[in-house]
N, C-alpha and C positions, 0 to 999 in steps of 0.2 A: 700750323695746319698739317704740315707734312709729318710732324711728330705724332699727331693724333691718328692719321691714316696708318702710319707704321704700327702704332700700338693696336689699332683695331685689326690690322692684318695678323698680328701676332696672336691676339685673342681668338680670331676666327680660325686660325691654323690649329691652335690648342683645342678648340671645340671639335674640329674635324678629327684630330688625333684621338680624342676621347671617344668619339663616335665610332671610329674604325676599331679601336680596342674593344669597345662594347659589342660591336657586331661580331668580331672574331670570337669573343668569349661565348656569346649566344649561339653562334654557329657550331662551335665545339660541343656545347651542351646539347643542342638539338641532335647533332650527329651521334653523340654518346647515347642519348635516350632512344633514338631510332634503332641503333644497333642492339641495345638491350631488349627492346620490344621485338625485334626480328628474331633474336636468339630465343626469347621466351616462346614466341609463336612457333618456331621450328621445333623446340622441345615438346611443346604441346601437341603439334602435328605428329611428331614421331611417336609419342605415347598413344595418341588416338589410332594411328595406323598400325603400330606394332603391338598395342595392348600391353605396354609395359608401364610400371609405376615406380616412383621413387620410394614408396613406403616399404617396410619390411614385410615379407610374405608370411612370417609366422605370427604376426600380431592379429588378435581377434577382429579388429576393425578392418584390416586389409581385405578380408574376404567379402565384406559387404560393400566395398567401394570398387568402382571400376573407373579406369582412365577414360573410357569413351562414354560413360554415363548410362549405358544400356543395362548392365548388370544391376546397378544400384536401384534402377527404376523397376525392372522386371522381377527381381528376387522377392521384394515384399509383396507384389501382386500375386505371385505363385503361392506364397505362404498364406495369404489371405484366402485365396480360392481353395486351398487344401484344408482349411479349418472348417 
């Protein structure tokens, strides 16, 4: 009986170790994902507040696009009203 109890303790401890390792891996993944989302949000906020874009300024499409969304929505309306 004591051998069975010792074996079950060993199995229980191994299961707990796997759980701890899985928790640590998941916590690291969540932290990394959270950091990535915060970085993207900060970049988006900076572009909205500063009006900057990662696109090249000399491309034809870059003039029609806006980082804050206002230019791309108002420009076509102005063209439509003007015609």
